[in-house]
mmCIF entry with sequence, helices, sheets and N, C-alpha, C, O atoms, coordinates in Angstrom:
data_MODEL
# 
_entry.id   MODEL 
# 
_entity.id                         1 
_entity.type                       polymer 
_entity.pdbx_number_of_molecules   1 
# 
_entity_poly.entity_id                      1 
_entity_poly.type                           'polypeptide(L)' 
_entity_poly.nstd_linkage                   no 
_entity_poly.nstd_monomer                   no 
_entity_poly.pdbx_seq_one_letter_code       SNQQILIRVLERTVETGRDWHEKMHNALWAYRTTIRTPTNATPAELVYGTEI 
_entity_poly.pdbx_seq_one_letter_code_can   SNQQILIRVLERTVETGRDWHEKMHNALWAYRTTIRTPTNATPAELVYGTEI 
_entity_poly.pdbx_strand_id                 A 
# 
loop_
_entity_poly_seq.entity_id 
_entity_poly_seq.num 
_entity_poly_seq.mon_id 
_entity_poly_seq.hetero 
1 1  SER n 
1 2  ASN n 
1 3  GLN n 
1 4  GLN n 
1 5  ILE n 
1 6  LEU n 
1 7  ILE n 
1 8  ARG n 
1 9  VAL n 
1 10 LEU n 
1 11 GLU n 
1 12 ARG n 
1 13 THR n 
1 14 VAL n 
1 15 GLU n 
1 16 THR n 
1 17 GLY n 
1 18 ARG n 
1 19 ASP n 
1 20 TRP n 
1 21 HIS n 
1 22 GLU n 
1 23 LYS n 
1 24 MET n 
1 25 HIS n 
1 26 ASN n 
1 27 ALA n 
1 28 LEU n 
1 29 TRP n 
1 30 ALA n 
1 31 TYR n 
1 32 ARG n 
1 33 THR n 
1 34 THR n 
1 35 ILE n 
1 36 ARG n 
1 37 THR n 
1 38 PRO n 
1 39 THR n 
1 40 ASN n 
1 41 ALA n 
1 42 THR n 
1 43 PRO n 
1 44 ALA n 
1 45 GLU n 
1 46 LEU n 
1 47 VAL n 
1 48 TYR n 
1 49 GLY n 
1 50 THR n 
1 51 GLU n 
1 52 ILE n 
# 
_struct_asym.id          A 
_struct_asym.entity_id   1 
# 
loop_
_struct_conf.conf_type_id 
_struct_conf.id 
_struct_conf.pdbx_PDB_helix_id 
_struct_conf.beg_label_comp_id 
_struct_conf.beg_label_asym_id 
_struct_conf.beg_label_seq_id 
_struct_conf.pdbx_beg_PDB_ins_code 
_struct_conf.end_label_comp_id 
_struct_conf.end_label_asym_id 
_struct_conf.end_label_seq_id 
_struct_conf.pdbx_end_PDB_ins_code 
_struct_conf.beg_auth_comp_id 
_struct_conf.beg_auth_asym_id 
_struct_conf.beg_auth_seq_id 
_struct_conf.end_auth_comp_id 
_struct_conf.end_auth_asym_id 
_struct_conf.end_auth_seq_id 
_struct_conf.pdbx_PDB_helix_class 
_struct_conf.details 
_struct_conf.pdbx_PDB_helix_length 
HELX_P HELX_P1 AA1 ASN A 2  ? THR A 13 ? ASN A 2  THR A 13 1 ? 12 
HELX_P HELX_P2 AA2 TRP A 20 ? THR A 33 ? TRP A 20 THR A 33 1 ? 14 
HELX_P HELX_P3 AA3 PRO A 43 ? TYR A 48 ? PRO A 43 TYR A 48 1 ? 6  
# 
_struct_conf_type.id          HELX_P 
_struct_conf_type.criteria    ? 
_struct_conf_type.reference   ? 
# 
loop_
_atom_site.group_PDB 
_atom_site.id 
_atom_site.type_symbol 
_atom_site.label_atom_id 
_atom_site.label_alt_id 
_atom_site.label_comp_id 
_atom_site.label_asym_id 
_atom_site.label_entity_id 
_atom_site.label_seq_id 
_atom_site.pdbx_PDB_ins_code 
_atom_site.Cartn_x 
_atom_site.Cartn_y 
_atom_site.Cartn_z 
_atom_site.occupancy 
_atom_site.B_iso_or_equiv 
_atom_site.pdbx_formal_charge 
_atom_site.auth_seq_id 
_atom_site.auth_comp_id 
_atom_site.auth_asym_id 
_atom_site.auth_atom_id 
_atom_site.pdbx_PDB_model_num 
ATOM 1   N N  . SER A 1 1  ? 19.608 -9.520  3.698  1.00 0.00 ? 1  SER A N  1 
ATOM 2   C CA . SER A 1 1  ? 19.566 -8.177  3.147  1.00 0.00 ? 1  SER A CA 1 
ATOM 3   C C  . SER A 1 1  ? 18.299 -7.469  3.602  1.00 0.00 ? 1  SER A C  1 
ATOM 4   O O  . SER A 1 1  ? 17.371 -8.095  4.114  1.00 0.00 ? 1  SER A O  1 
ATOM 5   N N  . ASN A 1 2  ? 18.275 -6.181  3.413  1.00 0.00 ? 2  ASN A N  1 
ATOM 6   C CA . ASN A 1 2  ? 17.127 -5.372  3.834  1.00 0.00 ? 2  ASN A CA 1 
ATOM 7   C C  . ASN A 1 2  ? 15.851 -5.799  3.127  1.00 0.00 ? 2  ASN A C  1 
ATOM 8   O O  . ASN A 1 2  ? 14.779 -5.837  3.731  1.00 0.00 ? 2  ASN A O  1 
ATOM 9   N N  . GLN A 1 3  ? 15.970 -6.117  1.856  1.00 0.00 ? 3  GLN A N  1 
ATOM 10  C CA . GLN A 1 3  ? 14.791 -6.510  1.091  1.00 0.00 ? 3  GLN A CA 1 
ATOM 11  C C  . GLN A 1 3  ? 14.186 -7.800  1.645  1.00 0.00 ? 3  GLN A C  1 
ATOM 12  O O  . GLN A 1 3  ? 12.963 -7.922  1.723  1.00 0.00 ? 3  GLN A O  1 
ATOM 13  N N  . GLN A 1 4  ? 15.012 -8.747  2.023  1.00 0.00 ? 4  GLN A N  1 
ATOM 14  C CA . GLN A 1 4  ? 14.517 -10.008 2.566  1.00 0.00 ? 4  GLN A CA 1 
ATOM 15  C C  . GLN A 1 4  ? 13.807 -9.803  3.898  1.00 0.00 ? 4  GLN A C  1 
ATOM 16  O O  . GLN A 1 4  ? 12.814 -10.474 4.180  1.00 0.00 ? 4  GLN A O  1 
ATOM 17  N N  . ILE A 1 5  ? 14.303 -8.886  4.715  1.00 0.00 ? 5  ILE A N  1 
ATOM 18  C CA . ILE A 1 5  ? 13.657 -8.595  5.996  1.00 0.00 ? 5  ILE A CA 1 
ATOM 19  C C  . ILE A 1 5  ? 12.273 -8.015  5.762  1.00 0.00 ? 5  ILE A C  1 
ATOM 20  O O  . ILE A 1 5  ? 11.310 -8.428  6.408  1.00 0.00 ? 5  ILE A O  1 
ATOM 21  N N  . LEU A 1 6  ? 12.165 -7.061  4.845  1.00 0.00 ? 6  LEU A N  1 
ATOM 22  C CA . LEU A 1 6  ? 10.861 -6.462  4.552  1.00 0.00 ? 6  LEU A CA 1 
ATOM 23  C C  . LEU A 1 6  ? 9.898  -7.491  3.980  1.00 0.00 ? 6  LEU A C  1 
ATOM 24  O O  . LEU A 1 6  ? 8.711  -7.477  4.306  1.00 0.00 ? 6  LEU A O  1 
ATOM 25  N N  . ILE A 1 7  ? 10.391 -8.372  3.142  1.00 0.00 ? 7  ILE A N  1 
ATOM 26  C CA . ILE A 1 7  ? 9.538  -9.409  2.570  1.00 0.00 ? 7  ILE A CA 1 
ATOM 27  C C  . ILE A 1 7  ? 9.007  -10.320 3.671  1.00 0.00 ? 7  ILE A C  1 
ATOM 28  O O  . ILE A 1 7  ? 7.831  -10.682 3.651  1.00 0.00 ? 7  ILE A O  1 
ATOM 29  N N  . ARG A 1 8  ? 9.848  -10.698 4.629  1.00 0.00 ? 8  ARG A N  1 
ATOM 30  C CA . ARG A 1 8  ? 9.393  -11.553 5.732  1.00 0.00 ? 8  ARG A CA 1 
ATOM 31  C C  . ARG A 1 8  ? 8.360  -10.853 6.600  1.00 0.00 ? 8  ARG A C  1 
ATOM 32  O O  . ARG A 1 8  ? 7.383  -11.474 7.018  1.00 0.00 ? 8  ARG A O  1 
ATOM 33  N N  . VAL A 1 9  ? 8.561  -9.570  6.875  1.00 0.00 ? 9  VAL A N  1 
ATOM 34  C CA . VAL A 1 9  ? 7.583  -8.819  7.671  1.00 0.00 ? 9  VAL A CA 1 
ATOM 35  C C  . VAL A 1 9  ? 6.251  -8.774  6.941  1.00 0.00 ? 9  VAL A C  1 
ATOM 36  O O  . VAL A 1 9  ? 5.202  -8.991  7.547  1.00 0.00 ? 9  VAL A O  1 
ATOM 37  N N  . LEU A 1 10 ? 6.285  -8.494  5.650  1.00 0.00 ? 10 LEU A N  1 
ATOM 38  C CA . LEU A 1 10 ? 5.046  -8.441  4.876  1.00 0.00 ? 10 LEU A CA 1 
ATOM 39  C C  . LEU A 1 10 ? 4.370  -9.808  4.811  1.00 0.00 ? 10 LEU A C  1 
ATOM 40  O O  . LEU A 1 10 ? 3.145  -9.891  4.903  1.00 0.00 ? 10 LEU A O  1 
ATOM 41  N N  . GLU A 1 11 ? 5.142  -10.875 4.654  1.00 0.00 ? 11 GLU A N  1 
ATOM 42  C CA . GLU A 1 11 ? 4.552  -12.214 4.597  1.00 0.00 ? 11 GLU A CA 1 
ATOM 43  C C  . GLU A 1 11 ? 3.820  -12.554 5.886  1.00 0.00 ? 11 GLU A C  1 
ATOM 44  O O  . GLU A 1 11 ? 2.797  -13.238 5.854  1.00 0.00 ? 11 GLU A O  1 
ATOM 45  N N  . ARG A 1 12 ? 4.328  -12.088 7.010  1.00 0.00 ? 12 ARG A N  1 
ATOM 46  C CA . ARG A 1 12 ? 3.700  -12.392 8.296  1.00 0.00 ? 12 ARG A CA 1 
ATOM 47  C C  . ARG A 1 12 ? 2.458  -11.548 8.560  1.00 0.00 ? 12 ARG A C  1 
ATOM 48  O O  . ARG A 1 12 ? 1.595  -11.955 9.338  1.00 0.00 ? 12 ARG A O  1 
ATOM 49  N N  . THR A 1 13 ? 2.351  -10.391 7.934  1.00 0.00 ? 13 THR A N  1 
ATOM 50  C CA . THR A 1 13 ? 1.236  -9.499  8.237  1.00 0.00 ? 13 THR A CA 1 
ATOM 51  C C  . THR A 1 13 ? 0.160  -9.472  7.161  1.00 0.00 ? 13 THR A C  1 
ATOM 52  O O  . THR A 1 13 ? -0.975 -9.087  7.442  1.00 0.00 ? 13 THR A O  1 
ATOM 53  N N  . VAL A 1 14 ? 0.482  -9.864  5.963  1.00 0.00 ? 14 VAL A N  1 
ATOM 54  C CA . VAL A 1 14 ? -0.487 -9.805  4.864  1.00 0.00 ? 14 VAL A CA 1 
ATOM 55  C C  . VAL A 1 14 ? -1.295 -11.095 4.827  1.00 0.00 ? 14 VAL A C  1 
ATOM 56  O O  . VAL A 1 14 ? -0.738 -12.192 4.799  1.00 0.00 ? 14 VAL A O  1 
ATOM 57  N N  . GLU A 1 15 ? -2.609 -10.946 4.828  1.00 0.00 ? 15 GLU A N  1 
ATOM 58  C CA . GLU A 1 15 ? -3.474 -12.116 4.816  1.00 0.00 ? 15 GLU A CA 1 
ATOM 59  C C  . GLU A 1 15 ? -3.686 -12.646 3.404  1.00 0.00 ? 15 GLU A C  1 
ATOM 60  O O  . GLU A 1 15 ? -3.708 -13.860 3.198  1.00 0.00 ? 15 GLU A O  1 
ATOM 61  N N  . THR A 1 16 ? -3.837 -11.771 2.448  1.00 0.00 ? 16 THR A N  1 
ATOM 62  C CA . THR A 1 16 ? -3.958 -12.189 1.051  1.00 0.00 ? 16 THR A CA 1 
ATOM 63  C C  . THR A 1 16 ? -2.899 -11.457 0.245  1.00 0.00 ? 16 THR A C  1 
ATOM 64  O O  . THR A 1 16 ? -2.371 -10.436 0.684  1.00 0.00 ? 16 THR A O  1 
ATOM 65  N N  . GLY A 1 17 ? -2.595 -11.969 -0.912 1.00 0.00 ? 17 GLY A N  1 
ATOM 66  C CA . GLY A 1 17 ? -1.574 -11.359 -1.750 1.00 0.00 ? 17 GLY A CA 1 
ATOM 67  C C  . GLY A 1 17 ? -1.957 -9.991  -2.278 1.00 0.00 ? 17 GLY A C  1 
ATOM 68  O O  . GLY A 1 17 ? -1.114 -9.266  -2.806 1.00 0.00 ? 17 GLY A O  1 
ATOM 69  N N  . ARG A 1 18 ? -3.212 -9.638  -2.142 1.00 0.00 ? 18 ARG A N  1 
ATOM 70  C CA . ARG A 1 18 ? -3.679 -8.386  -2.728 1.00 0.00 ? 18 ARG A CA 1 
ATOM 71  C C  . ARG A 1 18 ? -3.586 -7.187  -1.801 1.00 0.00 ? 18 ARG A C  1 
ATOM 72  O O  . ARG A 1 18 ? -3.700 -6.052  -2.264 1.00 0.00 ? 18 ARG A O  1 
ATOM 73  N N  . ASP A 1 19 ? -3.385 -7.400  -0.514 1.00 0.00 ? 19 ASP A N  1 
ATOM 74  C CA . ASP A 1 19 ? -3.381 -6.252  0.399  1.00 0.00 ? 19 ASP A CA 1 
ATOM 75  C C  . ASP A 1 19 ? -1.993 -5.890  0.915  1.00 0.00 ? 19 ASP A C  1 
ATOM 76  O O  . ASP A 1 19 ? -1.870 -5.214  1.936  1.00 0.00 ? 19 ASP A O  1 
ATOM 77  N N  . TRP A 1 20 ? -0.944 -6.336  0.217  1.00 0.00 ? 20 TRP A N  1 
ATOM 78  C CA . TRP A 1 20 ? 0.418  -6.025  0.662  1.00 0.00 ? 20 TRP A CA 1 
ATOM 79  C C  . TRP A 1 20 ? 0.680  -4.534  0.655  1.00 0.00 ? 20 TRP A C  1 
ATOM 80  O O  . TRP A 1 20 ? 1.399  -4.037  1.522  1.00 0.00 ? 20 TRP A O  1 
ATOM 81  N N  . HIS A 1 21 ? 0.113  -3.798  -0.308 1.00 0.00 ? 21 HIS A N  1 
ATOM 82  C CA . HIS A 1 21 ? 0.372  -2.361  -0.399 1.00 0.00 ? 21 HIS A CA 1 
ATOM 83  C C  . HIS A 1 21 ? -0.220 -1.603  0.787  1.00 0.00 ? 21 HIS A C  1 
ATOM 84  O O  . HIS A 1 21 ? 0.257  -0.521  1.128  1.00 0.00 ? 21 HIS A O  1 
ATOM 85  N N  . GLU A 1 22 ? -1.251 -2.158  1.415  1.00 0.00 ? 22 GLU A N  1 
ATOM 86  C CA . GLU A 1 22 ? -1.836 -1.520  2.587  1.00 0.00 ? 22 GLU A CA 1 
ATOM 87  C C  . GLU A 1 22 ? -0.954 -1.699  3.823  1.00 0.00 ? 22 GLU A C  1 
ATOM 88  O O  . GLU A 1 22 ? -1.013 -0.883  4.743  1.00 0.00 ? 22 GLU A O  1 
ATOM 89  N N  . LYS A 1 23 ? -0.154 -2.733  3.856  1.00 0.00 ? 23 LYS A N  1 
ATOM 90  C CA . LYS A 1 23 ? 0.696  -3.037  5.006  1.00 0.00 ? 23 LYS A CA 1 
ATOM 91  C C  . LYS A 1 23 ? 2.123  -2.520  4.845  1.00 0.00 ? 23 LYS A C  1 
ATOM 92  O O  . LYS A 1 23 ? 2.892  -2.543  5.807  1.00 0.00 ? 23 LYS A O  1 
ATOM 93  N N  . MET A 1 24 ? 2.496  -2.055  3.654  1.00 0.00 ? 24 MET A N  1 
ATOM 94  C CA . MET A 1 24 ? 3.873  -1.648  3.391  1.00 0.00 ? 24 MET A CA 1 
ATOM 95  C C  . MET A 1 24 ? 4.322  -0.526  4.320  1.00 0.00 ? 24 MET A C  1 
ATOM 96  O O  . MET A 1 24 ? 5.448  -0.556  4.817  1.00 0.00 ? 24 MET A O  1 
ATOM 97  N N  . HIS A 1 25 ? 3.465  0.463   4.563  1.00 0.00 ? 25 HIS A N  1 
ATOM 98  C CA . HIS A 1 25 ? 3.825  1.580   5.434  1.00 0.00 ? 25 HIS A CA 1 
ATOM 99  C C  . HIS A 1 25 ? 4.205  1.078   6.829  1.00 0.00 ? 25 HIS A C  1 
ATOM 100 O O  . HIS A 1 25 ? 5.214  1.502   7.392  1.00 0.00 ? 25 HIS A O  1 
ATOM 101 N N  . ASN A 1 26 ? 3.400  0.181   7.378  1.00 0.00 ? 26 ASN A N  1 
ATOM 102 C CA . ASN A 1 26 ? 3.684  -0.353  8.712  1.00 0.00 ? 26 ASN A CA 1 
ATOM 103 C C  . ASN A 1 26 ? 4.951  -1.198  8.731  1.00 0.00 ? 26 ASN A C  1 
ATOM 104 O O  . ASN A 1 26 ? 5.709  -1.151  9.699  1.00 0.00 ? 26 ASN A O  1 
ATOM 105 N N  . ALA A 1 27 ? 5.186  -1.960  7.684  1.00 0.00 ? 27 ALA A N  1 
ATOM 106 C CA . ALA A 1 27 ? 6.392  -2.785  7.621  1.00 0.00 ? 27 ALA A CA 1 
ATOM 107 C C  . ALA A 1 27 ? 7.636  -1.909  7.563  1.00 0.00 ? 27 ALA A C  1 
ATOM 108 O O  . ALA A 1 27 ? 8.628  -2.201  8.232  1.00 0.00 ? 27 ALA A O  1 
ATOM 109 N N  . LEU A 1 28 ? 7.596  -0.850  6.781  1.00 0.00 ? 28 LEU A N  1 
ATOM 110 C CA . LEU A 1 28 ? 8.739  0.059   6.695  1.00 0.00 ? 28 LEU A CA 1 
ATOM 111 C C  . LEU A 1 28 ? 8.959  0.782   8.014  1.00 0.00 ? 28 LEU A C  1 
ATOM 112 O O  . LEU A 1 28 ? 10.102 0.965   8.434  1.00 0.00 ? 28 LEU A O  1 
ATOM 113 N N  . TRP A 1 29 ? 7.878  1.196   8.675  1.00 0.00 ? 29 TRP A N  1 
ATOM 114 C CA . TRP A 1 29 ? 8.006  1.860   9.972  1.00 0.00 ? 29 TRP A CA 1 
ATOM 115 C C  . TRP A 1 29 ? 8.659  0.916   10.980 1.00 0.00 ? 29 TRP A C  1 
ATOM 116 O O  . TRP A 1 29 ? 9.558  1.318   11.719 1.00 0.00 ? 29 TRP A O  1 
ATOM 117 N N  . ALA A 1 30 ? 8.210  -0.330  11.009 1.00 0.00 ? 30 ALA A N  1 
ATOM 118 C CA . ALA A 1 30 ? 8.782  -1.304  11.943 1.00 0.00 ? 30 ALA A CA 1 
ATOM 119 C C  . ALA A 1 30 ? 10.261 -1.524  11.662 1.00 0.00 ? 30 ALA A C  1 
ATOM 120 O O  . ALA A 1 30 ? 11.058 -1.643  12.592 1.00 0.00 ? 30 ALA A O  1 
ATOM 121 N N  . TYR A 1 31 ? 10.627 -1.579  10.408 1.00 0.00 ? 31 TYR A N  1 
ATOM 122 C CA . TYR A 1 31 ? 12.037 -1.779  10.060 1.00 0.00 ? 31 TYR A CA 1 
ATOM 123 C C  . TYR A 1 31 ? 12.883 -0.583  10.480 1.00 0.00 ? 31 TYR A C  1 
ATOM 124 O O  . TYR A 1 31 ? 13.985 -0.751  11.004 1.00 0.00 ? 31 TYR A O  1 
ATOM 125 N N  . ARG A 1 32 ? 12.371 0.619   10.252 1.00 0.00 ? 32 ARG A N  1 
ATOM 126 C CA . ARG A 1 32 ? 13.140 1.827   10.577 1.00 0.00 ? 32 ARG A CA 1 
ATOM 127 C C  . ARG A 1 32 ? 13.284 2.048   12.072 1.00 0.00 ? 32 ARG A C  1 
ATOM 128 O O  . ARG A 1 32 ? 14.253 2.669   12.508 1.00 0.00 ? 32 ARG A O  1 
ATOM 129 N N  . THR A 1 33 ? 12.348 1.556   12.867 1.00 0.00 ? 33 THR A N  1 
ATOM 130 C CA . THR A 1 33 ? 12.381 1.825   14.306 1.00 0.00 ? 33 THR A CA 1 
ATOM 131 C C  . THR A 1 33 ? 12.905 0.655   15.135 1.00 0.00 ? 33 THR A C  1 
ATOM 132 O O  . THR A 1 33 ? 12.916 0.729   16.363 1.00 0.00 ? 33 THR A O  1 
ATOM 133 N N  . THR A 1 34 ? 13.334 -0.415  14.487 1.00 0.00 ? 34 THR A N  1 
ATOM 134 C CA . THR A 1 34 ? 13.881 -1.568  15.196 1.00 0.00 ? 34 THR A CA 1 
ATOM 135 C C  . THR A 1 34 ? 15.374 -1.372  15.425 1.00 0.00 ? 34 THR A C  1 
ATOM 136 O O  . THR A 1 34 ? 16.111 -1.029  14.501 1.00 0.00 ? 34 THR A O  1 
ATOM 137 N N  . ILE A 1 35 ? 15.814 -1.591  16.658 1.00 0.00 ? 35 ILE A N  1 
ATOM 138 C CA . ILE A 1 35 ? 17.230 -1.420  17.005 1.00 0.00 ? 35 ILE A CA 1 
ATOM 139 C C  . ILE A 1 35 ? 18.044 -2.542  16.378 1.00 0.00 ? 35 ILE A C  1 
ATOM 140 O O  . ILE A 1 35 ? 17.665 -3.711  16.446 1.00 0.00 ? 35 ILE A O  1 
ATOM 141 N N  . ARG A 1 36 ? 19.154 -2.178  15.775 1.00 0.00 ? 36 ARG A N  1 
ATOM 142 C CA . ARG A 1 36 ? 20.076 -3.145  15.182 1.00 0.00 ? 36 ARG A CA 1 
ATOM 143 C C  . ARG A 1 36 ? 21.128 -3.515  16.219 1.00 0.00 ? 36 ARG A C  1 
ATOM 144 O O  . ARG A 1 36 ? 21.677 -2.636  16.882 1.00 0.00 ? 36 ARG A O  1 
ATOM 145 N N  . THR A 1 37 ? 21.409 -4.772  16.361 1.00 0.00 ? 37 THR A N  1 
ATOM 146 C CA . THR A 1 37 ? 22.337 -5.255  17.380 1.00 0.00 ? 37 THR A CA 1 
ATOM 147 C C  . THR A 1 37 ? 23.767 -4.749  17.184 1.00 0.00 ? 37 THR A C  1 
ATOM 148 O O  . THR A 1 37 ? 24.357 -4.276  18.155 1.00 0.00 ? 37 THR A O  1 
ATOM 149 N N  . PRO A 1 38 ? 24.360 -4.818  15.986 1.00 0.00 ? 38 PRO A N  1 
ATOM 150 C CA . PRO A 1 38 ? 25.762 -4.381  15.857 1.00 0.00 ? 38 PRO A CA 1 
ATOM 151 C C  . PRO A 1 38 ? 25.982 -2.912  16.231 1.00 0.00 ? 38 PRO A C  1 
ATOM 152 O O  . PRO A 1 38 ? 27.016 -2.572  16.806 1.00 0.00 ? 38 PRO A O  1 
ATOM 153 N N  . THR A 1 39 ? 25.031 -2.048  15.913 1.00 0.00 ? 39 THR A N  1 
ATOM 154 C CA . THR A 1 39 ? 25.205 -0.625  16.197 1.00 0.00 ? 39 THR A CA 1 
ATOM 155 C C  . THR A 1 39 ? 24.476 -0.184  17.454 1.00 0.00 ? 39 THR A C  1 
ATOM 156 O O  . THR A 1 39 ? 24.745 0.898   17.976 1.00 0.00 ? 39 THR A O  1 
ATOM 157 N N  . ASN A 1 40 ? 23.551 -1.011  17.952 1.00 0.00 ? 40 ASN A N  1 
ATOM 158 C CA . ASN A 1 40 ? 22.724 -0.680  19.107 1.00 0.00 ? 40 ASN A CA 1 
ATOM 159 C C  . ASN A 1 40 ? 21.950 0.615   18.881 1.00 0.00 ? 40 ASN A C  1 
ATOM 160 O O  . ASN A 1 40 ? 21.737 1.398   19.807 1.00 0.00 ? 40 ASN A O  1 
ATOM 161 N N  . ALA A 1 41 ? 21.537 0.823   17.645 1.00 0.00 ? 41 ALA A N  1 
ATOM 162 C CA . ALA A 1 41 ? 20.776 2.022   17.281 1.00 0.00 ? 41 ALA A CA 1 
ATOM 163 C C  . ALA A 1 41 ? 19.835 1.683   16.133 1.00 0.00 ? 41 ALA A C  1 
ATOM 164 O O  . ALA A 1 41 ? 20.032 0.706   15.411 1.00 0.00 ? 41 ALA A O  1 
ATOM 165 N N  . THR A 1 42 ? 18.816 2.509   15.984 1.00 0.00 ? 42 THR A N  1 
ATOM 166 C CA . THR A 1 42 ? 17.920 2.349   14.844 1.00 0.00 ? 42 THR A CA 1 
ATOM 167 C C  . THR A 1 42 ? 18.536 3.041   13.639 1.00 0.00 ? 42 THR A C  1 
ATOM 168 O O  . THR A 1 42 ? 19.398 3.903   13.805 1.00 0.00 ? 42 THR A O  1 
ATOM 169 N N  . PRO A 1 43 ? 18.113 2.683   12.423 1.00 0.00 ? 43 PRO A N  1 
ATOM 170 C CA . PRO A 1 43 ? 18.611 3.392   11.252 1.00 0.00 ? 43 PRO A CA 1 
ATOM 171 C C  . PRO A 1 43 ? 18.328 4.896   11.322 1.00 0.00 ? 43 PRO A C  1 
ATOM 172 O O  . PRO A 1 43 ? 19.142 5.698   10.865 1.00 0.00 ? 43 PRO A O  1 
ATOM 173 N N  . ALA A 1 44 ? 17.189 5.281   11.886 1.00 0.00 ? 44 ALA A N  1 
ATOM 174 C CA . ALA A 1 44 ? 16.858 6.702   12.006 1.00 0.00 ? 44 ALA A CA 1 
ATOM 175 C C  . ALA A 1 44 ? 17.835 7.412   12.937 1.00 0.00 ? 44 ALA A C  1 
ATOM 176 O O  . ALA A 1 44 ? 18.226 8.549   12.671 1.00 0.00 ? 44 ALA A O  1 
ATOM 177 N N  . GLU A 1 45 ? 18.231 6.757   14.020 1.00 0.00 ? 45 GLU A N  1 
ATOM 178 C CA . GLU A 1 45 ? 19.207 7.358   14.936 1.00 0.00 ? 45 GLU A CA 1 
ATOM 179 C C  . GLU A 1 45 ? 20.548 7.560   14.247 1.00 0.00 ? 45 GLU A C  1 
ATOM 180 O O  . GLU A 1 45 ? 21.220 8.566   14.476 1.00 0.00 ? 45 GLU A O  1 
ATOM 181 N N  . LEU A 1 46 ? 20.937 6.615   13.410 1.00 0.00 ? 46 LEU A N  1 
ATOM 182 C CA . LEU A 1 46 ? 22.208 6.746   12.702 1.00 0.00 ? 46 LEU A CA 1 
ATOM 183 C C  . LEU A 1 46 ? 22.183 7.912   11.718 1.00 0.00 ? 46 LEU A C  1 
ATOM 184 O O  . LEU A 1 46 ? 23.183 8.610   11.552 1.00 0.00 ? 46 LEU A O  1 
ATOM 185 N N  . VAL A 1 47 ? 21.048 8.119   11.070 1.00 0.00 ? 47 VAL A N  1 
ATOM 186 C CA . VAL A 1 47 ? 20.938 9.188   10.073 1.00 0.00 ? 47 VAL A CA 1 
ATOM 187 C C  . VAL A 1 47 ? 20.747 10.544  10.729 1.00 0.00 ? 47 VAL A C  1 
ATOM 188 O O  . VAL A 1 47 ? 21.442 11.501  10.390 1.00 0.00 ? 47 VAL A O  1 
ATOM 189 N N  . TYR A 1 48 ? 19.807 10.635  11.668 1.00 0.00 ? 48 TYR A N  1 
ATOM 190 C CA . TYR A 1 48 ? 19.432 11.931  12.229 1.00 0.00 ? 48 TYR A CA 1 
ATOM 191 C C  . TYR A 1 48 ? 20.096 12.246  13.566 1.00 0.00 ? 48 TYR A C  1 
ATOM 192 O O  . TYR A 1 48 ? 20.028 13.384  14.029 1.00 0.00 ? 48 TYR A O  1 
ATOM 193 N N  . GLY A 1 49 ? 20.729 11.275  14.185 1.00 0.00 ? 49 GLY A N  1 
ATOM 194 C CA . GLY A 1 49 ? 21.410 11.507  15.447 1.00 0.00 ? 49 GLY A CA 1 
ATOM 195 C C  . GLY A 1 49 ? 20.496 11.501  16.655 1.00 0.00 ? 49 GLY A C  1 
ATOM 196 O O  . GLY A 1 49 ? 20.956 11.738  17.772 1.00 0.00 ? 49 GLY A O  1 
ATOM 197 N N  . THR A 1 50 ? 19.224 11.237  16.462 1.00 0.00 ? 50 THR A N  1 
ATOM 198 C CA . THR A 1 50 ? 18.267 11.188  17.558 1.00 0.00 ? 50 THR A CA 1 
ATOM 199 C C  . THR A 1 50 ? 17.117 10.274  17.179 1.00 0.00 ? 50 THR A C  1 
ATOM 200 O O  . THR A 1 50 ? 16.874 10.023  15.999 1.00 0.00 ? 50 THR A O  1 
ATOM 201 N N  . GLU A 1 51 ? 16.425 9.787   18.167 1.00 0.00 ? 51 GLU A N  1 
ATOM 202 C CA . GLU A 1 51 ? 15.265 8.945   17.913 1.00 0.00 ? 51 GLU A CA 1 
ATOM 203 C C  . GLU A 1 51 ? 14.123 9.809   17.403 1.00 0.00 ? 51 GLU A C  1 
ATOM 204 O O  . GLU A 1 51 ? 13.893 10.907  17.910 1.00 0.00 ? 51 GLU A O  1 
ATOM 205 N N  . ILE A 1 52 ? 13.409 9.313   16.402 1.00 0.00 ? 52 ILE A N  1 
ATOM 206 C CA . ILE A 1 52 ? 12.281 10.089  15.869 1.00 0.00 ? 52 ILE A CA 1 
ATOM 207 C C  . ILE A 1 52 ? 10.977 9.500   16.313 1.00 0.00 ? 52 ILE A C  1 
ATOM 208 O O  . ILE A 1 52 ? 9.916  10.017  15.964 1.00 0.00 ? 52 ILE A O  1 
# 
């Protein structure tokens, strides 16, 4: 699920449990701009019709 993907990204980038909120913006950006294999598009492309 989407939540599990974000949790894994945060686990890999957060050094201590206290700085997760500082990394959340980057984790969400990475998730939104990563191409999905089944659709061959990013979530932003599906919503807006163009790469942002």
